C-alpha positions as CSV (number, residue, x, y, z in Angstrom):
1,M,222.0,-34.0,289.9
2,H,224.1,-33.1,287.1
3,I,223.8,-34.3,283.4
4,D,226.7,-33.5,281.4
5,K,225.7,-31.1,278.4
6,D,227.6,-33.7,276.1
7,V,224.6,-36.1,277.1
8,I,221.9,-33.7,276.5
9,D,223.3,-33.2,273.1
10,A,223.6,-36.4,271.9
11,H,220.1,-37.3,273.1
12,N,218.6,-34.2,271.4
13,K,220.8,-34.9,268.4
14,E,218.8,-38.4,268.1
15,L,215.6,-36.5,267.8
16,L,216.4,-33.4,265.9
17,A,215.6,-35.0,262.5
18,A,212.0,-36.0,263.3
19,H,211.4,-32.8,264.7
20,R,212.5,-30.9,262.1
21,R,210.3,-33.2,259.7
22,K,207.5,-32.2,262.0
23,L,208.0,-29.0,262.1
24,A,208.3,-28.6,258.4
25,G,204.8,-30.3,258.1
26,M,203.6,-27.4,259.9
27,S,205.4,-24.6,258.7
28,E,202.3,-23.6,256.4
29,T,200.4,-22.8,259.4
30,L,203.0,-21.3,262.0
31,T,204.1,-18.0,261.1
32,D,207.5,-16.5,262.3
33,P,205.9,-14.4,264.9
34,M,204.4,-17.7,266.5
35,I,207.3,-19.2,266.6
36,G,209.1,-16.5,268.2
37,K,206.6,-16.6,270.8
38,L,206.8,-20.5,271.4
39,I,211.0,-19.7,271.7
40,E,210.1,-17.0,274.3
41,F,207.8,-19.4,276.2
42,E,209.2,-19.8,279.8
43,V,207.6,-21.5,282.7
44,A,208.2,-20.6,286.2
45,I,208.9,-23.8,288.2
46,P,207.1,-23.8,291.8
47,S,209.6,-24.4,294.2
48,W,207.1,-26.6,296.5
49,A,206.6,-29.0,293.6
50,L,210.1,-30.3,293.7
51,G,210.2,-34.0,295.7
52,T,208.1,-37.1,295.7
53,G,205.0,-35.6,297.1
54,G,203.0,-34.8,299.9
55,T,199.4,-33.9,301.3
56,R,198.2,-31.1,303.2
57,F,198.8,-33.8,306.2
58,G,202.4,-34.1,305.5
59,R,205.2,-35.0,303.1
60,F,206.5,-38.3,302.1
61,T,209.9,-37.9,301.0
62,G,211.7,-40.1,299.2
63,G,215.7,-40.5,298.2
64,G,216.9,-37.7,296.1
65,D,214.4,-35.1,297.2
66,P,215.8,-31.7,297.4
67,R,216.9,-30.6,301.3
68,S,216.8,-27.1,300.9
69,L,216.4,-24.1,298.6
70,E,219.9,-24.4,297.4
71,E,219.1,-28.0,296.1
72,K,215.8,-27.0,294.7
73,I,217.6,-24.2,292.7
74,E,220.0,-26.8,291.5
75,D,217.3,-29.1,290.5
76,I,215.5,-26.4,288.5
77,G,218.4,-25.5,286.6
78,L,218.9,-29.1,285.8
79,L,215.1,-28.9,284.3
80,H,216.1,-25.9,282.6
81,A,219.3,-27.4,280.9
82,L,217.1,-30.3,279.8
83,N,214.1,-28.2,278.3
84,R,215.2,-24.8,278.0
85,S,211.8,-23.3,279.0
86,S,212.1,-22.9,282.7
87,G,214.6,-20.6,283.7
88,A,212.5,-18.9,286.2
89,I,211.6,-20.0,289.9
90,S,208.2,-19.5,291.6
91,L,209.5,-19.5,295.2
92,G,207.4,-20.7,298.2
93,A,209.4,-19.3,300.9
94,P,209.9,-16.1,303.0
95,S,211.8,-13.1,301.3
96,S,214.0,-13.2,304.1
97,T,215.1,-17.0,303.3
98,V,215.5,-15.9,299.6
99,R,217.8,-13.2,300.4
100,A,219.9,-15.5,302.5
101,V,220.1,-18.0,299.9
102,I,220.9,-15.4,297.1
103,W,223.5,-14.1,299.4
104,R,225.3,-17.5,300.1
105,R,225.1,-18.6,296.5
106,I,226.1,-15.6,294.5
107,C,226.9,-12.5,296.5
108,A,229.0,-13.8,299.5
109,P,231.8,-15.4,297.0
110,C,232.5,-12.0,295.7
111,W,232.0,-9.9,298.7
112,A,233.2,-12.1,301.7
113,T,233.6,-9.2,304.0
114,C,230.1,-7.5,303.3
115,E,227.0,-8.1,305.2
116,P,223.9,-9.5,303.3
117,P,221.5,-7.2,302.4
118,T,218.2,-6.4,304.2
119,T,216.4,-4.7,301.2
120,G,216.5,-4.6,297.6
121,M,216.1,-8.1,296.8
122,S,212.6,-9.8,296.2
123,T,211.5,-13.3,294.9
124,G,211.5,-11.4,291.6
125,S,215.1,-10.8,291.6
126,I,215.5,-14.4,291.0
């Protein structure tokens, strides 16, 4: 799914004045270092958390669920575009799968004649 940046900006613009009023009201309590920590705060979205749901007995998918790791990465990109605090992924996938996805999405377009790496990448690389 893709949401145009202009749509996000327009939505945020509508809420900005109220946000600034609330922040001004808290300015006596919040210090610059505290605000800096809030700006730096980031949540790693777990890849297994995307979709409509499931239990230990099975997955019960609905329309629009991500069907692959690539689609999960795209969905997390959308979350990050909306909240600017979830630019990290906690992958619940074997590292070989992660390497293959990284290779197809990032490396292969640039180095079409090379082979995928077998070492040097980990889930921490994302």
